[in-house]
N, C-alpha and C positions, 0 to 999 in steps of 0.2 A: 548463369546467375551471378557468378563472380565478376564477369565482365560488365554486366549491367550495374552491379553495385559500385564497381570502381568508376564507371562512367558517371554515375549519379553523384558520387562523392567528390569527383574532380573539381566541380565548380563550387563546392561547399566543403572546405577542408575541416571545419569545426562542427559540422552537422552531427557526426557520430559522437563526438565528444559531448555535445549538448544533449543528445538523446541519453547517453549514459549518465550524465549528471542529473537529468530529470528523473530517471528511474532510481538512481541512488538516493536522491532527496526524498522521493515518494516512499521508498522502502524504509528509510530511516524514520520518517514521520509515522508511517504505518506501524512500525515496530514499537516506537515509543508510546503511541496512542493505545495500542492493544495491550501493552504491558501495564499501562496506567488503568485501563478499563478492568482488566482481569484482577489486578492487584487490589483495586478498590472494592470490587465485588467480593473477593475472598475475605477482605477485611470486614466487610459488612456481614457476610455469612458467619464469620468467626464471632462477631459481637452479638449476633442474633441468629442462631441456627434455625429457628422456626421460620424465618423469612427466606430461607434458601430457595424455595420454589418461586417466590415473588421476585427474587434478585436474578435468578439464572436466565430466564427468558429475555429480559431487557439487556442483560450482559451479552448474550449471543447476538441479539440484534445490533447492538453497538459495535461489536467486533466485526460483524458482517458489513456494516456500513463503512467502517474504516478500511476494511480489506478492499472495497470497491475502488478506493483511491489508487491503490497499487495496480489493480486490474485495468482501470481506465488509463493510467499512465503507460502501462505496458502496451495496451492496444494503440493508443495515440502515438507512441514513439515508433511504432512499426509502420505508420502511414507516412509516405514520402510526399512532400508538397509538389 
């Protein structure tokens, strides 16, 4: 496996660096977006505790959609062209 990886990376020296950069940018964007989603939802619940049931489900859906960004990036960075 190591020999195949070394042979594949020999022609593309910056390929691994680009994959790492892509995953890092996706992780940063994912963390910022999830923090904003949850923070805003908690603020909304603090202002109106009666609406917690109506805020919680869309918040979870939003976090799940944002998390797919990182999952797709990890998946696509593992595919060698």
